[in-house]
ZAZA-672648 format. One record per residue (C-alpha): residue number from 1; x, y, z. Coordinates in steps of 0.05 Angstrom, whole numbers. Layout:
ZAZA-672648
(NUM,(X,Y,Z))
...
This chain:
ZAZA-672648
(1,(1417,558,370))
(2,(1369,500,377))
(3,(1295,519,374))
(4,(1280,481,439))
(5,(1333,523,474))
(6,(1299,586,449))
(7,(1231,562,474))
(8,(1259,546,543))
(9,(1297,612,545))
(10,(1233,651,531))
(11,(1191,611,579))
(12,(1233,641,633))
(13,(1205,708,611))
(14,(1135,682,625))
(15,(1158,654,692))
(16,(1188,721,712))
(17,(1124,758,694))
(18,(1085,707,734))
(19,(1130,716,795))
(20,(1126,792,790))
(21,(1050,785,789))
(22,(1054,743,853))
(23,(1095,798,887))
(24,(1043,849,863))
(25,(987,806,893))
(26,(1025,805,959))
(27,(1030,881,956))
(28,(955,887,944))
(29,(941,839,1002))
(30,(986,879,1048))
(31,(949,943,1030))
(32,(883,909,1048))
(33,(911,883,1113))
(34,(940,951,1132))
(35,(873,986,1118))
(36,(835,932,1155))
(37,(874,936,1220))
(38,(843,971,1279))
(39,(793,1027,1270))
(40,(800,1029,1194))
(41,(761,964,1185))
(42,(694,996,1171))
(43,(716,1058,1133))
(44,(704,1073,1060))
(45,(779,1072,1048))
(46,(781,999,1070))
(47,(721,983,1027))
(48,(755,1014,965))
(49,(821,978,977))
(50,(785,912,990))
(51,(742,920,928))
(52,(802,938,884))
(53,(840,877,909))
(54,(779,832,897))
(55,(771,859,826))
(56,(845,847,811))
(57,(841,777,839))
(58,(779,761,798))
(59,(816,777,733))
(60,(881,743,754))
(61,(866,672,731))
(62,(844,698,663))
(63,(908,738,657))
(64,(953,679,674))
(65,(916,633,626))
(66,(917,678,566))
(67,(989,701,578))
(68,(1015,629,582))
(69,(973,606,523))
(70,(995,664,481))
(71,(1067,652,500))
(72,(1067,578,488))
(73,(1024,579,425))
(74,(1054,639,390))
(75,(1109,682,418))
(76,(1136,681,488))
(77,(1172,748,486))
(78,(1112,786,461))
(79,(1066,752,511))
(80,(1115,769,568))
(81,(1117,842,544))
(82,(1041,845,543))
(83,(1041,813,612))
(84,(1087,867,640))
(85,(1042,920,609))
(86,(982,887,642))
(87,(1016,888,710))
(88,(1032,962,703))
(89,(960,975,683))
(90,(934,933,741))
(91,(977,974,789))
(92,(947,1038,758))
(93,(877,1009,767))
(94,(890,991,840))
(95,(919,1058,858))
(96,(864,1094,820))
(97,(811,1054,856))
(98,(839,1075,923))
(99,(826,1147,904))
(100,(760,1156,868))
(101,(731,1098,829))
(102,(728,1142,767))
(103,(805,1145,769))
(104,(808,1070,760))
(105,(768,1069,694))
(106,(828,1082,647))
(107,(867,1026,680))
(108,(808,979,675))
(109,(796,994,601))
(110,(870,989,584))
(111,(874,922,622))
(112,(816,895,581))
(113,(852,914,517))
(114,(916,878,539))
(115,(876,815,558))
(116,(841,817,491))
(117,(908,822,455))
(118,(935,762,493))
(119,(870,724,478))
(120,(878,739,404))
(121,(950,716,406))
(122,(926,650,436))
(123,(873,640,383))
(124,(920,657,326))
(125,(974,611,353))
(126,(924,554,361))
(127,(896,566,291))
(128,(966,566,262))
(129,(981,500,297))
(130,(919,469,266))
(131,(938,495,197))
(132,(1008,467,204))
(133,(983,400,231))
(134,(927,388,181))
(135,(948,427,119))
(136,(1023,434,125))
(137,(1019,511,120))
(138,(1060,546,174))
(139,(1048,620,181))
(140,(1079,626,250))
(141,(1138,669,226))
(142,(1091,720,193))
(143,(1043,721,252))
(144,(1100,729,302))
(145,(1125,789,263))
(146,(1056,820,262))
(147,(1043,808,336))
(148,(1111,835,355))
(149,(1097,899,317))
(150,(1026,902,344))
(151,(1050,896,416))
(152,(1080,965,410))
(153,(1009,990,399))
(154,(992,968,470))
(155,(1032,1028,495))
(156,(982,1076,465))
(157,(933,1095,520))
């Protein structure tokens, strides 16, 4: 199989994760709209849902940037897997925030860890490109193996 075919095939994984995240954003917006209709507009439940949605939207551009950079610079499948984990964690954060704000803390901390993992993947992939371009040393195969194995560690809470 041609390597360009493999790259395009795995980019679809990143596209699917991005589309799933868009659907999740629509779900969050619908929850805010439902809580905001009528007499619920000034309640603490509306404030919690609105704040949870706002917090998720604040981190969304960072998530997309590091997921796509990690996928394109290093390993698309691993980045897509981490992206799915992040979406599950973001859902847990949102639901936890609707209850008591202390219930959202585990989701928030776990989400930070996933974003940091994706950020490290981006940095390592960029560094490997520079090594390949300027020194002719390509460690991508080794690094992909390590990051694929390390992505399983994301499942540990």
